[in-house]
C-alpha positions as CSV (number, residue, x, y, z in Angstrom):
1,M,145.9,51.2,64.3
2,F,143.9,48.4,64.1
3,K,140.8,48.4,61.6
4,K,137.5,47.2,62.7
5,S,135.8,45.0,61.0
6,K,131.8,46.0,59.8
7,I,130.1,43.8,62.3
8,E,132.5,45.7,65.2
9,K,131.6,49.1,63.9
10,E,128.2,48.2,63.4
11,Y,128.0,47.2,67.0
12,F,129.6,50.1,68.2
13,I,127.4,52.6,66.6
14,H,124.8,50.7,67.7
15,H,126.1,50.3,71.8
16,S,126.8,54.1,71.3
17,Q,123.6,55.1,70.4
18,R,121.7,53.2,73.0
19,N,123.5,54.4,75.8
20,K,122.7,58.1,74.5
21,I,119.3,57.2,74.3
22,K,119.6,55.9,77.7
23,K,120.9,59.4,79.0
24,M,118.6,61.0,77.4
25,Y,115.6,59.1,78.7
26,I,116.5,57.5,82.0
27,F,117.7,60.7,83.9
28,P,115.4,63.4,82.4
29,M,116.4,67.1,83.6
30,P,114.3,69.8,84.0
31,N,114.0,72.6,81.6
32,V,115.1,75.2,84.2
33,K,115.5,78.0,81.4
34,I,111.8,77.7,80.5
35,M,110.5,77.6,84.5
36,V,112.3,80.7,85.2
37,Q,110.8,82.2,82.2
38,I,107.0,81.4,83.4
39,L,108.1,82.4,86.8
40,L,109.0,85.8,86.1
41,F,105.6,85.8,83.4
42,V,104.1,84.9,86.4
43,C,105.5,87.6,89.0
44,L,104.7,90.0,86.4
45,L,100.6,89.3,86.0
46,T,100.9,88.5,90.0
47,A,101.9,92.2,90.6
48,G,99.3,92.8,88.2
49,N,96.5,91.8,89.9
50,V,97.8,92.8,93.7
51,L,98.1,96.3,92.3
52,W,94.8,96.0,90.8
53,K,92.9,94.7,94.3
54,Y,95.0,98.1,96.2
55,G,93.3,100.0,93.9
56,L,89.7,98.5,93.9
57,I,90.4,98.6,97.8
58,Q,91.1,102.5,97.4
59,I,88.2,102.9,95.2
60,N,85.9,101.1,97.3
61,G,85.3,98.6,94.7
62,F,84.0,98.5,91.0
63,M,80.4,99.0,90.7
64,T,79.8,98.4,94.2
65,N,77.3,100.0,97.3
66,G,75.1,101.7,94.4
67,K,78.3,103.2,92.3
68,M,77.0,103.9,88.6
69,W,79.1,102.8,85.6
70,A,81.0,106.7,85.6
71,K,81.9,106.9,89.0
72,S,83.4,103.4,88.6
73,L,85.0,104.0,85.2
74,W,86.4,107.4,86.5
75,D,87.4,106.0,89.9
76,L,89.4,103.2,88.0
77,A,90.6,105.9,85.8
78,T,92.6,108.0,88.1
79,C,93.8,105.7,90.5
80,S,97.2,105.1,90.4
81,F,97.5,101.4,91.1
82,M,95.1,100.5,88.4
83,W,97.4,102.0,85.5
84,I,100.7,100.4,87.6
85,G,98.8,97.2,87.5
86,A,98.0,97.5,83.8
87,F,101.4,98.3,83.0
88,F,102.5,95.1,84.9
89,Y,99.9,93.2,82.8
90,I,101.5,94.6,79.3
91,V,104.8,94.0,79.9
92,G,103.6,90.5,81.4
93,T,101.9,89.9,77.9
94,L,104.7,90.9,75.9
95,Y,107.0,89.1,77.7
96,W,104.5,85.7,77.2
97,F,104.8,86.5,73.4
98,T,108.4,86.0,73.4
99,I,107.8,83.1,75.8
100,L,105.2,81.8,73.1
101,S,107.3,82.4,70.1
102,R,109.9,79.9,71.3
103,N,107.7,77.3,72.5
104,N,104.9,75.1,71.8
105,L,101.7,76.3,73.7
106,S,100.9,72.7,74.9
107,Y,104.1,72.8,76.9
108,V,104.5,76.3,77.9
109,Y,100.8,77.7,79.2
110,P,100.1,74.6,81.7
111,M,103.0,75.7,83.3
112,V,101.0,79.0,83.9
113,S,98.7,77.7,86.8
114,I,101.7,78.2,89.1
115,G,100.3,81.6,89.2
116,Y,97.2,80.3,91.1
117,I,99.5,79.7,93.7
118,L,101.7,82.5,93.6
119,T,98.5,84.9,93.6
120,S,96.5,83.0,96.2
121,I,99.5,83.5,98.8
122,M,99.9,87.1,98.0
123,G,96.3,87.3,99.0
124,V,96.4,85.4,101.9
125,V,100.0,87.4,102.9
126,L,99.0,91.3,101.8
127,F,95.3,91.1,102.5
128,G,94.7,88.6,104.7
129,E,92.5,86.1,103.1
130,T,92.0,82.9,104.1
131,I,92.6,79.2,101.6
132,S,90.6,76.2,102.8
133,L,92.4,73.0,103.5
134,T,91.3,71.3,100.2
135,G,92.4,74.9,98.2
136,W,96.0,74.0,99.9
137,I,95.9,70.3,99.0
138,G,94.9,71.8,95.2
139,M,97.9,74.3,95.4
140,G,100.0,71.2,95.9
141,I,98.7,69.3,92.9
142,V,99.5,72.5,90.7
143,L,102.6,72.7,91.9
144,I,103.9,69.0,91.5
145,G,101.8,69.3,88.1
146,F,104.1,72.0,87.4
147,V,107.3,70.3,88.0
148,V,106.3,67.3,86.3
149,L,105.4,69.3,82.9
150,S,109.0,71.1,83.4
151,Y,110.7,67.8,82.5
152,R,110.7,67.4,78.6
């Protein structure tokens, strides 16, 4: 209908771009997709660690109580928990390759620290381990870091 003058067009473009910038940086949203991918990866590795712990309990430890190398290796090789744990680790590593191929290492790797929390909680729940107050505080800080890192 009405033609805008050059000054009006420039003002409109400048003003609309400024609003886009505000929307992008004033209210950032966490990258939920990457958070879910990292959590799945961490769950796979945690499952592997839990299975390895069960296996080590079943075979009375590795190189403990005077066991020699050959006996310890044989016990590991014949323990099903160790093989299933290794399977979870292999699948987790392959999944990590897909995450890493699509994202910056400096962005996703620090988020993997959430695994410390999950693995520690599994130790408490499944094996009756205890965590000190400073351990819980440290895990809270890691959790806050995970959330902060998810904002991109």
